[in-house]
NUVOTOR-668837 format. One record per residue (C-alpha): x, z, y. Coordinates in steps of 0.001 Angstrom, whole numbers, padded with zeros to 6 digits, always signed. Layout:
<pts>
XZY;...
</pts>
This chain:
<pts>
-018011-022980+007155;-020590-020306+007116;-023736-020332+009444;-025114-017858+010916;-028786-017385+010120;-031202-018778+012690;-032867-016041+014853;-036538-016118+014986;-037165-014583+018699;-039263-011610+019062;-042835-013051+020614;-044422-010147+022437;-048438-010601+021804;-051354-009209+022933;-053397-006353+021365;-056164-009230+020458;-056036-012349+018871;-058405-014528+017582;-058602-014772+013570;-058046-012061+010955;-058078-012635+007132;-059093-010310+004554;-058684-011124+001119;-061656-010015-001169;-061308-012027-004200;-059836-010300-006761;-061982-008674-009175;-060572-004956-009072;-059820-004329-013189;-058031-001365-012227;-061208+000334-010706;-063692-000141-013602;-066016+000999-014256;-067101+001517-010460;-066255-002579-010431;-067756-003351-013275;-070786-005169-011767;-070045-005110-008152;-066821-006192-006130;-064448-003295-005573;-064358-003684-001999;-067998-002785-001137;-067876+000212-002695;-068394+003138-000609;-066428+005986+001007;-069018+008210+003198;-071347+005819+002593;-069893+003189+003850;-067804+000352+002147;-064417+000007+002121;-064591-003728+003436;-066902-001775+006376;-064255+000183+007286;-062083-002513+007708;-064199-004592+009650;-064660-001234+011809;-060888-000991+012333;-060454-004812+013566;-063709-004725+015884;-062382-005211+019522;-058911-006595+018198;-059814-009824+016486;-062270-012413+017292;-063248-013685+014179;-062583-012956+010591;-062526-014786+007398;-063164-012847+004445;-062269-014986+001170;-064296-014608-001878;-064836-015994-005192;-067462-017996-006758;-069264-014981-008595;-072291-013036-007892;-069987-010039-006883;-068615-011983-004429;-072405-013214-002995;-073186-009839-002562;-070296-009092-000109;-071728-011853+001952;-075037-010097+001823;-073891-007088+002855;-071800-007977+006205;-073833-011385+007300;-072094-013826+009695;-071600-011309+012250;-070316-007937+012470;-070612-005695+015526;-068471-007867+017950;-066795-009841+015293;-067802-013745+013706;-067599-013360+010255;-066489-016602+007761;-066376-016692+004646;-063717-018695+002612;-064187-019720-001462;-060741-018858-003246;-061821-021622-006497;-058829-019805-008648;-057895-016436-008646;-053837-017357-008911;-052588-014813-006815;-052736-013074-002978;-050741-016356-001790;-053569-018722-003020;-056160-016205-001715;-054144-016566+001844;-053871-019989+002352;-057658-020681+001260;-057925-019751+004731;-055805-022043+006385;-058434-024708+007815;-059657-021758+009896;-056570-020636+011395;-055474-022292+015057;-051704-020614+015077;-051315-017297+014892;-053250-014893+012671;-053871-011168+011077;-053340-010657+007010;-054868-008036+005524;-055692-006644+001824;-059475-006052+001225;-059642-003209-000779;-056490-001114+001309;-057643+001228+004176;-055690+000592+007817;-056492+002339+010985;-056780+000437+014033;-053754+002005+016306;-051649+001468+013706;-052655-002754+013466;-052477-002361+017728;-049025-001705+016990;-048630-004904+014576;-050243-007301+016881;-047763-006308+020072;-044577-008239+017815;-045203-011394+016371;-044160-011686+013030;-044730-008434+011802;-045456-006241+008923;-046987-002985+008786;-044855-000856+006240;-045445+003104+005235;-043332+005523+004430;-043999+006779+000606;-043292+009721-001698;-042551+007896-004643;-041337+004008-003749;-040679+003354-007688;-044483+003034-007497;-044585+000389-004918;-043888-002863-003262;-040443-001875-001197;-038809-003444+001885;-035317-003190+002805;-034533-002933+006675;-031336-003246+009033;-031430-003673+012821;-035264-003069+012944;-035754-005963+010762;-036862-006654+006881;-033831-007711+004867;-035818-008480+001170;-038661-007405-000814;-038305-005771-004081;-041540-005129-006216;-041331-001436-008129;-037721-000962-008174;-036281+001403-010628;-033636+002924-008114;-035286+002341-004311;-033187+001956-001465;-035775+002690+001147;-038911+004404+000957;-040671+002067+003116;-043408+000597+001098;-045577-003102+001755;-048600-002040+002705;-050038-005656+002825;-050895-006712+006716;-049250-009221+008144;-049130-010820+011647;-047749-014294+011291;-047913-017569+012263;-049782-020148+010300;-046566-022211+009692;-045814-019455+007037;-047760-021768+004781;-044954-024729+005139;-042588-023178+002679;-042577-023847-001053;-043202-021252-003382;-043318-020810-007614;-045738-019057-009753;-044385-015859-011021;-043911-014533-014463;-047267-013396-014568;-048364-016732-013666;-049339-016370-010355;-048548-017400-006648;-047761-013970-004493;-047875-014177-000888;-044727-011931-000673;-042971-014738-002107;-043925-016907+001609;-041853-014144+003059;-039111-013815+001063;-038494-017485+001937;-039422-017160+005752;-036783-014102+005751;-034103-016122+004820;-034142-018154+007735;-036231-016303+010595;-036508-012236+011535;-039603-010244+010697;-039775-007480+012721;-042165-003906+011115;-043718-001303+012250;-044538+002309+010743;-047912+003308+009824;-049460+006591+010626;-052183+006192+008075;-052394+004108+005142;-054560+004033+002038;-054337+001644-001017;-057254+002154-002658;-056413+000321-006431;-058005+003288-008783;-061164+005342-008973;-059613+008741-007662;-058436+006849-004760;-061640+006624-003246;-061741+010825-003300;-058548+010679-001590;-060153+008002+000927;-063300+010522+000906;-061171+013729+001837;-059146+011421+005097;-062548+010103+006332;-064258+013750+006323;-061009+014980+008358;-062476+018361+009676;-066005+017746+008764;-066539+019919+005308;-069115+017326+004033;-071552+014207+004384;-074942+014555+003614;-077191+011693+004163;-080419+011855+006369;-082488+010733+003485;-080936+013158+000975;-083052+016107-000165;-080947+019398-001371;-082808+022252-002203;-082058+025580-001900;-079549+027441-004304;-077254+023956-004090;-074352+024976-002747;-072108+022054-001171;-068144+022803-001207;-064990+020830+000827;-064883+017045+000657;-068443+016366-000460;-070077+013135+000341;-073899+012550-000203;-075637+008913-000345;-078939+008902+000569;-082282+009257-001377;-079909+011623-003837;-082336+014677-004679;-079885+017768-006160;-081713+020746-007434;-081603+024051-009116;-078089+025906-009256;-075676+023008-008522;-072277+023521-007394;-070216+020365-006243;-067170+019643-004241;-064491+017124-004076;-066652+014799-004781;-068505+011458-004354;-072146+011538-004514;-073777+008344-004542;-077349+006907-003355;-081243+007606-005211;-079557+010094-007975;-080870+012976-009226;-078987+015825-010306;-080677+019462-011627;-078607+022465-012492;-077543+024109-013884;-073880+022426-014006;-071060+022154-011453;-069554+018887-010151;-065786+018764-009046;-063422+016114-008593;-066269+013522-009383;-067699+010106-008943;-071048+009645-009360;-072505+006423-008314;-075890+005039-007377;-078983+005780-009454;-076947+008511-011809;-078925+011046-013481;-077844+014340-014258;-079470+017054-016139;-078455+020440-016401;-076872+022336-018308;-074014+020240-018391;-070497+021215-018393;-067787+018801-016558;-064477+019450-016790;-061684+018771-014330;-058812+019855-016117;-056509+018882-018974;-054097+020615-020902;-051326+018663-019180;-049905+019351-015642;-051948+016214-014664;-055288+014289-015647;-054400+011363-017451;-057228+008226-017902;-057859+004969-019497;-056536+001979-017612;-056694-001125-019349;-056194+000333-023069;-053632+002494-021754;-053598+005838-020695;-052133+006317-016792;-051042+009360-014996;-053746+009994-012215;-050815+012205-010428;-053810+014574-009674;-054215+018385-011393;-057522+017886-011083;-059990+015488-011933;-063399+015140-013219;-065797+012315-014286;-066850+009105-012866;-070008+007617-013779;-070901+003959-013017;-074261+002843-011629;-077312+003896-013473;-075890+006395-016094;-077906+009829-017165;-075859+013023-018671;-078330+014628-020957;-078922+018498-021291;-075808+020371-022744;-073232+017317-022961;-069872+018342-021813;-067607+015814-020436;-063855+015756-020759;-061772+015546-017170;-061036+011687-016778;-063861+010413-019049;-065082+007248-017337;-068682+006367-018203;-069845+002634-017780;-073174+001203-016259;-076471+002142-017466;-074899+004037-020464;-077064+007232-021589;-075338+010299-022693;-077569+012260-025082;-077926+015916-025576;-075021+018009-026688;-073016+015082-026798;-069585+015786-026334;-067183+013243-024492;-063692+012846-025038;-062884+009496-023869;-064310+006344-021880;-068081+005587-022664;-068049+001203-021987;
</pts>
């Protein structure tokens, strides 16, 4: 005899709850070189870290946040940045002893949970209005329609409920991506899950077990930005600027003759002089840039120095720019992508940097050098 699936009655909820859990222990190797010596969650967009942007969206929706971090110097920088209170939110820290997957990360916060909780990825950008709608349903997941579902974890649905999760399907039956934002009860951790082929415990496997027995509802996101690769920071920068052409910190000094184009963010104590044109780029704190040069579709991290004349290319012979990630060439799917300079780099006169090149922290590029590949 076939048994009907037990119903998990939709529990209307208020738009404010006690606890949110933010997973921020991951090392972010795909974000290197920017994450080589710092946690990617504290990388900045519009002079504010990714993590602070997330906390801004949670302010007024939750009473406290548990940030899951690892035992590393990079993670300790998160504690120093955020502290024990952020605006109206109390902040606690749970230490993930071994980086063995998102399920382990989420469960690390279990001692801090009374019942229902919100779970978020620490390196994704969400907006408050979407979170509010999720908090009106329990249990619930935030999903987002995407143009290339084969590159995402995809959910399939029926009757306004989640029926399955498929990781990067070759032939997607849905265009709804899992954003990593869940609103659940802590009994989700009662389910038994196994390690994946990668040797990790994944949180989505808890959800797979859950939906075998109970209903999981969903809300569609109006805005969601996963920040996995360096160039995603440029996408986020453009979104946060909205209708503004650029952002220049009050402490920055920009000389006459410098041209600041669209979608540019410039950090504090940065000095730019000479025939310099910047567009679609992020310039960090305490940088010194002397023209002539054009910086386009690029990320210049803190404490970098650029002495013109130099050439930074932002187009390749291919339709889109490829860059090296974990010893493999990856398509950025961007027609334009310039250079990524990690903290403390120096570009000297007459050097030429090819599109998609990334330069690791504190590297000095000599005069007249032509750089075709990443410098580590």
